[in-house]
C-alpha positions in Angstrom: 127.4 99.5 137.6 129.9 102.2 138.5 131.8 103.5 135.4 134.9 105.6 135.3 137.6 106.3 132.8 141.2 106.9 133.7 143.8 108.9 131.8 147.4 108.0 131.9 149.6 110.1 129.7 152.9 108.7 130.9 152.3 105.0 131.7 154.9 102.5 132.6 155.7 98.9 132.9 156.4 98.3 136.5 159.0 95.7 137.3 159.5 94.5 140.9 162.5 92.5 142.1 163.5 91.1 145.5 167.2 90.7 146.3 169.0 89.8 149.6 171.4 92.7 149.3 172.3 95.4 146.8 175.9 95.1 146.0 177.9 97.1 143.3 179.4 95.2 140.3 178.1 91.7 141.5 175.5 89.9 139.5 172.4 89.9 141.8 170.2 86.8 141.7 166.5 87.4 142.3 163.3 85.3 142.2 161.2 85.7 139.1 160.4 89.4 138.5 156.9 90.8 138.9 155.6 92.8 135.9 152.5 94.9 136.0 151.0 97.7 133.9 151.5 100.9 135.8 151.2 104.7 135.8 148.7 106.7 137.9 145.5 106.2 135.9 146.2 102.6 135.1 146.9 101.8 138.7 143.6 103.5 139.7 141.7 101.4 137.2 143.3 98.2 138.5 142.1 98.9 142.0 138.7 100.3 141.0 137.9 97.1 139.1 138.9 95.0 142.0 136.4 97.0 144.1 133.6 96.0 141.8 133.4 98.9 139.3 134.1 99.3 135.6 137.0 101.3 134.3 138.2 102.2 130.8 141.9 103.0 130.5 142.9 105.7 128.1 146.7 105.9 127.7 149.6 106.7 125.4 152.0 103.9 124.4 154.6 103.2 121.8 157.6 101.1 120.8 158.2 97.5 121.8 157.6 98.3 125.5 154.2 99.8 124.4 153.2 96.5 122.9 154.2 94.8 126.2 152.2 97.3 128.2 149.1 96.5 126.0 149.6 92.8 126.6 149.9 93.4 130.4 146.6 95.4 130.4 145.0 92.5 128.6 146.3 90.0 131.2 144.6 92.2 133.8 141.4 92.1 131.8 141.2 95.9 131.7 139.2 97.7 129.0 141.8 99.8 127.2 141.9 102.5 124.6 145.4 103.2 123.3 146.7 106.3 121.7 149.8 105.3 119.7 153.0 107.4 120.0 156.4 107.2 118.3 158.3 107.1 121.6 158.9 104.1 123.7 156.8 103.5 126.8 159.0 103.7 129.9 159.9 100.9 132.3 160.1 101.5 136.0 161.9 99.3 138.5 161.3 98.6 142.2 163.9 96.6 144.2 163.3 95.4 147.7 166.5 94.7 149.6 165.6 91.9 152.1 168.6 92.5 154.3 167.6 96.1 155.2 163.9 96.1 154.3 164.6 99.2 152.1 162.8 99.7 148.8 164.5 101.4 145.9 162.6 102.8 143.0 163.9 103.9 139.6 161.4 105.9 137.5 162.5 107.2 134.1 161.1 110.4 132.6 159.5 108.6 129.7 159.1 109.5 126.1 158.5 112.9 124.5 155.2 113.3 122.8 154.4 115.4 119.8 151.5 118.0 119.5 149.7 115.7 117.1 149.9 112.8 119.7 148.5 114.8 122.6 145.9 116.4 120.4 144.8 112.9 119.4 144.4 112.0 123.0 142.2 115.1 123.6 140.0 113.8 120.7 139.7 110.5 122.4 138.8 112.2 125.7 136.0 114.1 124.0 134.4 110.8 123.0 134.5 109.1 126.5 131.3 108.0 128.1 131.7 107.6 131.9 130.6 109.1 135.3 134.1 110.1 136.4 137.4 110.8 134.5 140.4 110.2 136.8 143.4 112.1 135.4 146.4 110.8 137.3 150.2 110.8 137.0 152.9 112.9 135.5 152.7 114.6 132.1 155.2 113.3 129.5 157.7 115.6 127.9 156.1 117.6 125.1 152.7 117.8 126.6 151.5 121.3 127.7 151.4 121.9 131.4 147.8 122.8 131.1 146.8 119.5 129.4 144.7 118.3 132.4 142.9 121.7 132.4 142.1 121.2 128.7 141.0 117.7 129.2 138.8 118.7 132.2 137.1 121.4 130.2 136.3 118.9 127.4 134.5 116.4 129.7 133.0 118.7 132.3 130.8 120.3 129.6 129.2 116.9 129.2 128.6 116.5 132.9 131.5 114.1 133.6 133.1 114.6 137.0 136.9 115.0 137.0 139.4 113.8 139.5 143.0 115.2 139.4 146.0 113.6 141.0 149.3 115.0 139.8 152.0 117.4 140.9 154.0 120.5 140.1 152.9 122.7 137.1 150.5 120.0 135.9 148.6 120.3 139.2 148.8 124.1 139.4 147.6 124.6 135.9 145.2 121.7 136.0 143.3 123.5 138.7 142.8 126.3 136.2 139.8 124.5 134.7 138.0 124.7 138.1 135.1 122.5 139.0 137.0 119.3 139.7 135.1 116.8 141.9 138.3 115.9 143.8 142.0 116.7 143.8 144.4 114.5 145.8 147.9 115.9 146.4 150.2 114.3 148.9 151.6 116.5 151.6 154.8 117.4 149.6 152.8 118.2 146.5 150.3 120.2 148.5 153.1 122.3 150.1 154.4 123.0 146.6 151.0 124.0 145.4 150.3 126.5 148.2 153.9 127.6 148.5 154.1 127.0 152.3 155.8 124.4 154.5 152.6 123.4 156.3 152.9 120.5 158.7 150.0 120.6 161.2 146.6 119.2 160.2 144.8 122.3 161.1 146.8 124.6 158.9 146.7 122.0 156.1 142.9 121.8 156.4 142.5 125.6 156.3 144.6 125.9 153.1 142.8 123.0 151.5 139.4 124.5 152.3 140.6 127.8 150.8 141.2 126.0 147.5 137.7 124.3 147.7 136.0 127.6 148.5 137.5 129.2 145.4 135.8 126.6 143.2 138.9 124.8 142.0 137.6 121.5 143.4 134.6 120.4 145.4 136.9 118.2 147.6 140.6 118.5 148.4 142.1 115.4 150.0 145.7 115.8 151.3 147.3 112.4 152.1 150.1 112.4 154.7 151.4 108.8 154.6 151.4 107.1 158.0 149.7 110.2 159.5 146.5 109.6 157.5 145.1 112.6 155.7 142.9 115.7 155.7 139.8 116.3 153.6 138.3 119.7 153.0 135.3 121.1 151.2 133.9 124.6 151.2 131.6 123.4 154.1 134.0 121.6 156.4 137.4 120.0 157.3 137.9 116.4 158.4 140.9 114.4 159.6 141.4 110.7 159.4 144.1 108.7 161.0 145.7 105.8 159.1 145.9 102.4 160.8 149.4 101.3 161.7 150.6 98.5 159.5 153.9 96.9 158.5 154.8 98.2 155.1 155.7 95.7 152.4 155.8 98.3 149.5 154.8 101.9 149.1 154.2 101.6 145.3 150.8 102.8 144.2 149.5 103.7 147.7 148.3 107.1 146.4 146.7 105.6 143.4 144.9 103.0 145.5 143.6 105.8 147.7 142.2 107.6 144.7 140.6 104.4 143.4 138.9 103.6 146.7 137.7 107.1 147.4 136.3 107.5 143.9 134.6 104.2 144.3 133.1 105.4 147.6 131.9 108.7 146.0 130.4 106.9 143.0 128.7 104.5 145.3 126.9 107.3 147.0 128.8 107.3 150.3 129.2 110.5 152.2 132.3 112.5 151.5 134.0 111.6 154.7 133.1 107.9 154.4 134.5 107.9 150.9 137.6 109.6 152.3 138.0 106.9 154.9 137.6 104.2 152.3 140.4 106.0 150.4 142.6 105.9 153.5 141.8 102.2 153.8 142.8 101.7 150.1 146.1 103.5 150.5 146.8 101.4 153.7 145.9 98.2 151.9 148.5 99.0 149.2 151.2 99.3 151.8 150.7 95.7 153.0 150.9 94.4 149.4 154.4 93.5 148.1 155.9 94.9 145.0 153.6 96.5 142.5 150.5 94.6 143.6 148.5 97.6 144.8 145.4 97.4 147.1 143.1 94.4 147.2 139.4 94.9 147.8 139.2 92.4 150.7 142.1 94.2 152.5 140.6 97.6 151.8 137.2 96.7 153.2 138.7 95.0 156.3 140.9 98.0 157.0 137.9 100.3 156.5 136.0 98.4 159.2 138.9 99.0 161.5 138.9 102.7 160.9 135.1 102.8 161.6 135.5 101.1 164.9 138.9 102.3 165.8 
């Protein structure tokens, strides 16, 4: 059985609503809300388990909303390990406006954590038993910007492979640990990382390969939304187009990509096949409404289309 752990320092309860039209002041009537446990690592775990693997969720939570998050994780039957914090877990909201087809997302910054809280998380990380540790999502206020580098150093010395999916200073400093199995910035995050407004796949691939060649990560996957993505290692650069689909929701597409690609890598697929599986997972998330994320049957069906397309 494939075993991973995911780390979510700034999780969220994801609420999804559908309204006919957003109007100021008026009370908007909506069908029953959809509520799911969310945040990068938790989303990855949800999809990875659907694919057939095992995932343990390590996360911070606190306050009444933290209790609700714990309950939602239990409803999803996810193995969880909670680090209690004083602050309240954030609640994010997605609203689909039927009239225009536009999706609106409100994502709070989340609680501030103390040094003792994030240190307690590092202690939990040191006790993890898994094949991969997926570190995904933003850092909460109060956590040091090199937290992911610290976490990677702790587990890599025990032979656990690390996957990093974050942005800004957390990504830049997270790379400082070196030796990651995979990093997965989207195009905007990658441009910020390299300090250049790269747009064509060739230039993106060369910049990604430079990062891999320096030893920061064995694989660098840059996702580009509807344009697919670019994968680079020290030995090569690959491009994969994304199938064209009608988007129901963009929530969790990147997390679904990570879950599917890591599942492919852990299953022994080639790097490029795992990358294509990731593209399929991200695409499968797009056709799933609200905060539903990618489903395994959709991911495998789309992957077959990529193989033959």
